[in-house]
C-alpha positions, 0 to 999 in steps of 0.5 A: 768224401766231403762233408756234404756227401757224408751228411747226405748219407746220414739223411738217406740212411736215416742214421741218428748219428755220424762219428768221425774219428782218427784211425777209423772210417767214418761210422754211422749209428742206424737203429742203434747199431754202429756201422762203419762206412766202406771208405778209407780210414780217417787221417788226422789231416782229413778229420781236421778239414771236416772240423773247419769246414763246419766249425766257426772261429769262435767254436774253434777257440773253444776246442782249444781252450776247453778241449771240445764244443757243441753247436747246431747247424743246418744242412740246406733244407734237409735236416739239422745237426747237433755237433759235438767236436772234441779232441782225443789223443791230441786229434780232432773228432766229431759226433753229428746227431741228425735232427729231422726237419719234420716234427712228429706228432704225439701219436707217431712218437707213440704217446698215448692220446691222453697226454695231450691234456697235459699241454693244455694245463695252465701250470706245473711241471712236466718232466721227460726223462731217458738216457742220451739218445732215447729221443727226449728231444723229439718228444719235447719238440713234439709237445711244443709244436702241439701247443704252438699249433693249438694254444695262443700261448708264448712259448720260450725254449732254453736249449743248448744247442737249439736243435728243432726250429719252431715257426710262430703258428697260433702260438708265439715261440722264442728260442734262446740258445745257451752260449749265444743268447744267454750265458746259462739255463739259470740265468734264462729261467730267471730272465724268461719270467719277465718275458710274459711266458705261458709255457717254458722249456728247459732243454736240461736241468743240469744243476741245483740252480736250474732245478730250483728256478724250473720248479718256482716257474712251475709253481708260479703259474707257468707250464714248464717242460724239462728233461733229466737223464734218469729212468723211471719216475721214482728215480727221477724224483729221488735225483731232483730231491737228492740234488738239494742240501739235506736242509732243504729237501723237505721243502723241495719235496713240498714244492715238487709234490704240488707242482709236478704234473707228469714224468714221462720216462722213455727209451728207444729199442731197435725193432725185430725183423724190420728197420727203425726203432720203437719208443717204450715209455713209463708215464706217471700222472700226478694224483693225490696219492702220488703227491702224498708219497713225494710229500712223505718221502715214500717214492719207492711206492710210486711203482705201485701207484703206476701199476694201479693207475691205467685209468689216469693213463699211467703205465709202468716201463715194464708193462710197456716192454711187455706189450712191445714184446708180446706184439713181436716188436722188440727182442726178448734180450732188449725186453729184459735188459731194459726192464726195471724188474727183469726177473718179474718180466721173465716170469711173465714172458714165460707164461705168455709163451705157454 
């Protein structure tokens, strides 16, 4: 099969990923599950042909020197793909992540309408967190698109690679790609502050310097969106603070307390008895009480504030999972294995089943 035929199957099946690896037929990930195509096993030569058909000379050089490379490319007008090419056992391998051309609205993603208020705040830090493949990029793209449609704001996105393309609407969107337009997230943030931004999106807070730059940008009058590979609000705050040396942690706690607006933690789960996946969220919105907990290093109490913060739009991940399960949308196994406090959730489910 030609690479274009494989990409068409990904689009037709609405698969999230395509894996091409030697010794196995092409494999799709559909609704979180791996499915092999009923075609021949890939040989080293065929896999290399696939790699060279979509990879530039510069990226091929990166593979030879670094063992792998990442980039984005468009499949006609149908979709974009985020591509990771790598070496394994001396052979090429490829993973392609489908990025649909249409950007979903906040309600289509499943976020409550109260979250829209965050997009009109003049400054502060909004963190979208979750494991790889949990839909963070889609959520951020939806937020950027909403701002772009409804605010006359200059939005700078810093991505590696650029995934969703944004056209200028009511807002002005500047999209910068790491390794193409700018060498690093930290440099892009530092330079970006001089480019008259209202909103900045940081694709990933990978290191201490990027975290520091993002927090500073949020403090100095910009609305900043960023992602982390954490689950839950308390763990997210701890992860940022723990990245700094002990001598700086008190200062960072104070900066975070004053700048953080919300932490939106998310997972994607397979629906039961039907195709597709559904998102489960944990939502923490900054309140004076939560600011104090961050400042005083009492993040372990954040979850109880979220439990009692429904009037602010807050909800724990376990409460969200319970709601999805009680509506018959997700399985018992997913509900329990993804929970922060499985024992308490099992007890709630037993009461529900009575």
